[in-house]
N, CA, C and O atoms as a GROMACS GRO file, in nm:
protein
  240
    1PRO      N    1  -3.002  -4.460  -2.674
    1PRO     CA    2  -3.143  -4.535  -2.653
    1PRO      C    3  -3.155  -4.538  -2.498
    1PRO      O    4  -3.064  -4.531  -2.416
    2SER      N    5  -3.280  -4.550  -2.478
    2SER     CA    6  -3.308  -4.582  -2.331
    2SER      C    7  -3.298  -4.740  -2.309
    2SER      O    8  -3.310  -4.825  -2.396
    3TYR      N    9  -3.272  -4.760  -2.170
    3TYR     CA   10  -3.259  -4.884  -2.148
    3TYR      C   11  -3.270  -4.921  -1.980
    3TYR      O   12  -3.256  -4.839  -1.890
    4ARG      N   13  -3.294  -5.038  -1.967
    4ARG     CA   14  -3.322  -5.077  -1.805
    4ARG      C   15  -3.179  -5.122  -1.770
    4ARG      O   16  -3.113  -5.191  -1.848
    5LEU      N   17  -3.131  -5.079  -1.646
    5LEU     CA   18  -3.010  -5.144  -1.591
    5LEU      C   19  -3.007  -5.146  -1.436
    5LEU      O   20  -3.069  -5.063  -1.369
    6PRO      N   21  -2.941  -5.233  -1.390
    6PRO     CA   22  -2.917  -5.236  -1.251
    6PRO      C   23  -2.852  -5.128  -1.178
    6PRO      O   24  -2.758  -5.078  -1.240
    7TYR      N   25  -2.875  -5.078  -1.062
    7TYR     CA   26  -2.790  -4.978  -1.003
    7TYR      C   27  -2.664  -5.040  -0.934
    7TYR      O   28  -2.659  -5.129  -0.849
    8ILE      N   29  -2.570  -4.972  -0.992
    8ILE     CA   30  -2.425  -5.012  -0.912
    8ILE      C   31  -2.363  -4.881  -0.847
    8ILE      O   32  -2.344  -4.776  -0.910
    9LYS      N   33  -2.337  -4.899  -0.722
    9LYS     CA   34  -2.292  -4.796  -0.650
    9LYS      C   35  -2.174  -4.741  -0.699
    9LYS      O   36  -2.077  -4.812  -0.723
   10GLY      N   37  -2.173  -4.593  -0.719
   10GLY     CA   38  -2.050  -4.536  -0.760
   10GLY      C   39  -2.038  -4.524  -0.920
   10GLY      O   40  -1.942  -4.469  -0.973
   11LYS      N   41  -2.137  -4.575  -0.989
   11LYS     CA   42  -2.127  -4.587  -1.148
   11LYS      C   43  -2.195  -4.473  -1.193
   11LYS      O   44  -2.170  -4.434  -1.307
   12PHE      N   45  -2.276  -4.412  -1.124
   12PHE     CA   46  -2.368  -4.297  -1.181
   12PHE      C   47  -2.352  -4.167  -1.119
   12PHE      O   48  -2.321  -4.171  -1.000
   13ASN      N   49  -2.365  -4.056  -1.171
   13ASN     CA   50  -2.352  -3.925  -1.126
   13ASN      C   51  -2.458  -3.876  -0.989
   13ASN      O   52  -2.435  -3.802  -0.894
   14ASP      N   53  -2.571  -3.947  -1.026
   14ASP     CA   54  -2.670  -3.921  -0.895
   14ASP      C   55  -2.696  -4.052  -0.816
   14ASP      O   56  -2.692  -4.166  -0.863
   15ASP      N   57  -2.718  -4.023  -0.715
   15ASP     CA   58  -2.762  -4.142  -0.643
   15ASP      C   59  -2.914  -4.136  -0.587
   15ASP      O   60  -2.954  -4.221  -0.507
   16LYS      N   61  -2.993  -4.037  -0.631
   16LYS     CA   62  -3.128  -4.015  -0.614
   16LYS      C   63  -3.216  -4.006  -0.745
   16LYS      O   64  -3.173  -3.943  -0.842
   17CYS      N   65  -3.314  -4.055  -0.747
   17CYS     CA   66  -3.431  -4.073  -0.837
   17CYS      C   67  -3.476  -3.908  -0.834
   17CYS      O   68  -3.521  -3.868  -0.727
   18PHE      N   69  -3.466  -3.804  -0.956
   18PHE     CA   70  -3.528  -3.700  -0.960
   18PHE      C   71  -3.691  -3.707  -0.930
   18PHE      O   72  -3.750  -3.617  -0.871
   19ILE      N   73  -3.743  -3.803  -0.970
   19ILE     CA   74  -3.890  -3.813  -0.991
   19ILE      C   75  -3.943  -3.852  -0.843
   19ILE      O   76  -4.052  -3.802  -0.818
   20CYS      N   77  -3.903  -3.908  -0.771
   20CYS     CA   78  -3.950  -3.966  -0.620
   20CYS      C   79  -3.860  -3.908  -0.525
   20CYS      O   80  -3.898  -3.900  -0.408
   21ARG      N   81  -3.729  -3.861  -0.561
   21ARG     CA   82  -3.630  -3.834  -0.477
   21ARG      C   83  -3.576  -3.948  -0.356
   21ARG      O   84  -3.511  -3.919  -0.256
   22ASP      N   85  -3.614  -4.066  -0.391
   22ASP     CA   86  -3.558  -4.166  -0.302
   22ASP      C   87  -3.426  -4.214  -0.351
   22ASP      O   88  -3.400  -4.202  -0.471
   23ASP      N   89  -3.341  -4.269  -0.267
   23ASP     CA   90  -3.192  -4.314  -0.294
   23ASP      C   91  -3.223  -4.430  -0.392
   23ASP      O   92  -3.325  -4.498  -0.385
   24PHE      N   93  -3.119  -4.446  -0.487
   24PHE     CA   94  -3.107  -4.565  -0.556
   24PHE      C   95  -3.056  -4.683  -0.462
   24PHE      O   96  -3.004  -4.650  -0.356
   25ASN      N   97  -3.065  -4.790  -0.487
   25ASN     CA   98  -3.000  -4.902  -0.413
   25ASN      C   99  -3.008  -5.029  -0.514
   25ASN      O  100  -3.081  -5.037  -0.612
   26GLU      N  101  -2.922  -5.119  -0.470
   26GLU     CA  102  -2.899  -5.230  -0.564
   26GLU      C  103  -3.025  -5.328  -0.599
   26GLU      O  104  -3.015  -5.410  -0.690
   27ARG      N  105  -3.124  -5.320  -0.534
   27ARG     CA  106  -3.229  -5.403  -0.540
   27ARG      C  107  -3.335  -5.357  -0.646
   27ARG      O  108  -3.430  -5.426  -0.683
   28VAL      N  109  -3.308  -5.241  -0.686
   28VAL     CA  110  -3.397  -5.182  -0.793
   28VAL      C  111  -3.331  -5.164  -0.946
   28VAL      O  112  -3.209  -5.158  -0.957
   29TYR      N  113  -3.412  -5.158  -1.054
   29TYR     CA  114  -3.362  -5.122  -1.168
   29TYR      C  115  -3.370  -4.980  -1.217
   29TYR      O  116  -3.470  -4.921  -1.176
   30LEU      N  117  -3.297  -4.914  -1.289
   30LEU     CA  118  -3.295  -4.786  -1.346
   30LEU      C  119  -3.317  -4.785  -1.479
   30LEU      O  120  -3.295  -4.877  -1.557
   31TRP      N  121  -3.362  -4.672  -1.505
   31TRP     CA  122  -3.400  -4.627  -1.659
   31TRP      C  123  -3.295  -4.525  -1.698
   31TRP      O  124  -3.306  -4.419  -1.637
   32LYS      N  125  -3.198  -4.533  -1.786
   32LYS     CA  126  -3.122  -4.452  -1.845
   32LYS      C  127  -3.171  -4.382  -1.976
   32LYS      O  128  -3.162  -4.453  -2.076
   33ILE      N  129  -3.219  -4.264  -1.992
   33ILE     CA  130  -3.281  -4.216  -2.119
   33ILE      C  131  -3.177  -4.146  -2.209
   33ILE      O  132  -3.069  -4.108  -2.166
   34PRO      N  133  -3.220  -4.131  -2.345
   34PRO     CA  134  -3.116  -4.067  -2.426
   34PRO      C  135  -3.042  -3.932  -2.382
   34PRO      O  136  -2.933  -3.907  -2.431
   35CYS      N  137  -3.095  -3.854  -2.298
   35CYS     CA  138  -3.018  -3.734  -2.257
   35CYS      C  139  -2.906  -3.774  -2.167
   35CYS      O  140  -2.809  -3.699  -2.154
   36GLY      N  141  -2.915  -3.898  -2.099
   36GLY     CA  142  -2.820  -3.958  -2.010
   36GLY      C  143  -2.884  -3.955  -1.857
   36GLY      O  144  -2.821  -4.013  -1.768
   37HIS      N  145  -2.994  -3.895  -1.828
   37HIS     CA  146  -3.036  -3.881  -1.696
   37HIS      C  147  -3.097  -4.031  -1.664
   37HIS      O  148  -3.147  -4.104  -1.750
   38ILE      N  149  -3.085  -4.061  -1.530
   38ILE     CA  150  -3.136  -4.190  -1.487
   38ILE      C  151  -3.261  -4.173  -1.380
   38ILE      O  152  -3.287  -4.071  -1.315
   39TYR      N  153  -3.324  -4.282  -1.378
   39TYR     CA  154  -3.438  -4.252  -1.281
   39TYR      C  155  -3.479  -4.407  -1.245
   39TYR      O  156  -3.439  -4.498  -1.317
   40HIS      N  157  -3.554  -4.430  -1.140
   40HIS     CA  158  -3.605  -4.556  -1.090
   40HIS      C  159  -3.687  -4.598  -1.214
   40HIS      O  160  -3.760  -4.515  -1.270
   41PHE      N  161  -3.675  -4.728  -1.261
   41PHE     CA  162  -3.735  -4.784  -1.363
   41PHE      C  163  -3.888  -4.762  -1.368
   41PHE      O  164  -3.943  -4.716  -1.468
   42GLN      N  165  -3.947  -4.792  -1.267
   42GLN     CA  166  -4.088  -4.768  -1.231
   42GLN      C  167  -4.141  -4.615  -1.232
   42GLN      O  168  -4.250  -4.577  -1.275
   43CYS      N  169  -4.054  -4.547  -1.184
   43CYS     CA  170  -4.092  -4.395  -1.175
   43CYS      C  171  -4.094  -4.329  -1.316
   43CYS      O  172  -4.153  -4.225  -1.344
   44MET      N  173  -4.022  -4.403  -1.400
   44MET     CA  174  -3.996  -4.327  -1.548
   44MET      C  175  -4.119  -4.395  -1.627
   44MET      O  176  -4.182  -4.337  -1.716
   45LYS      N  177  -4.146  -4.535  -1.581
   45LYS     CA  178  -4.261  -4.594  -1.665
   45LYS      C  179  -4.366  -4.506  -1.629
   45LYS      O  180  -4.435  -4.474  -1.725
   46THR      N  181  -4.399  -4.458  -1.524
   46THR     CA  182  -4.530  -4.404  -1.484
   46THR      C  183  -4.518  -4.273  -1.544
   46THR      O  184  -4.617  -4.230  -1.602
   47CYS      N  185  -4.413  -4.202  -1.539
   47CYS     CA  186  -4.395  -4.056  -1.592
   47CYS      C  187  -4.415  -4.060  -1.731
   47CYS      O  188  -4.460  -3.952  -1.771
   48LEU      N  189  -4.398  -4.145  -1.822
   48LEU     CA  190  -4.401  -4.174  -1.959
   48LEU      C  191  -4.552  -4.181  -1.992
   48LEU      O  192  -4.588  -4.171  -2.109
   49ARG      N  193  -4.633  -4.195  -1.902
   49ARG     CA  194  -4.774  -4.227  -1.938
   49ARG      C  195  -4.818  -4.081  -1.977
   49ARG      O  196  -4.904  -4.071  -2.064
   50TYR      N  197  -4.767  -3.969  -1.920
   50TYR     CA  198  -4.811  -3.837  -1.920
   50TYR      C  199  -4.724  -3.763  -2.003
   50TYR      O  200  -4.787  -3.688  -2.078
   51SER      N  201  -4.598  -3.759  -2.016
   51SER     CA  202  -4.529  -3.688  -2.080
   51SER      C  203  -4.405  -3.767  -2.157
   51SER      O  204  -4.364  -3.870  -2.103
   52ARG      N  205  -4.351  -3.730  -2.264
   52ARG     CA  206  -4.233  -3.788  -2.336
   52ARG      C  207  -4.125  -3.724  -2.318
   52ARG      O  208  -4.035  -3.745  -2.400
   53VAL      N  209  -4.105  -3.643  -2.227
   53VAL     CA  210  -3.989  -3.559  -2.191
   53VAL      C  211  -3.911  -3.600  -2.068
   53VAL      O  212  -3.964  -3.658  -1.973
   54CYS      N  213  -3.792  -3.570  -2.075
   54CYS     CA  214  -3.708  -3.599  -1.957
   54CYS      C  215  -3.763  -3.501  -1.845
   54CYS      O  216  -3.783  -3.382  -1.866
   55PRO      N  217  -3.791  -3.574  -1.702
   55PRO     CA  218  -3.846  -3.456  -1.622
   55PRO      C  219  -3.736  -3.366  -1.557
   55PRO      O  220  -3.769  -3.279  -1.476
   56TYR      N  221  -3.611  -3.387  -1.590
   56TYR     CA  222  -3.508  -3.304  -1.536
   56TYR      C  223  -3.485  -3.187  -1.618
   56TYR      O  224  -3.507  -3.072  -1.582
   57CYS      N  225  -3.434  -3.226  -1.744
   57CYS     CA  226  -3.397  -3.116  -1.863
   57CYS      C  227  -3.495  -3.097  -1.952
   57CYS      O  228  -3.477  -3.002  -2.029
   58ARG      N  229  -3.594  -3.160  -1.965
   58ARG     CA  230  -3.718  -3.137  -2.064
   58ARG      C  231  -3.676  -3.175  -2.210
   58ARG      O  232  -3.740  -3.135  -2.307
   59THR      N  233  -3.564  -3.253  -2.221
   59THR     CA  234  -3.547  -3.305  -2.350
   59THR      C  235  -3.632  -3.421  -2.399
   59THR      O  236  -3.652  -3.518  -2.326
   60GLU      N  237  -3.678  -3.413  -2.512
   60GLU     CA  238  -3.769  -3.516  -2.568
   60GLU      C  239  -3.698  -3.646  -2.589
   60GLU      O  240  -3.759  -3.743  -2.635
   0.00000   0.00000   0.00000
């Protein structure tokens, strides 16, 4: 399932959002989607308005 979670340094494989390419930091929430990729919560929320697939791997 997808869910909203806080960023914790060293917990994730990536330190940047694939959508906006900005670094993750402790002040923002992330969205982990079923394929395992993570994005800034706001970036993914905006992206889902236009598409229901992962921006990185294209999994639905």
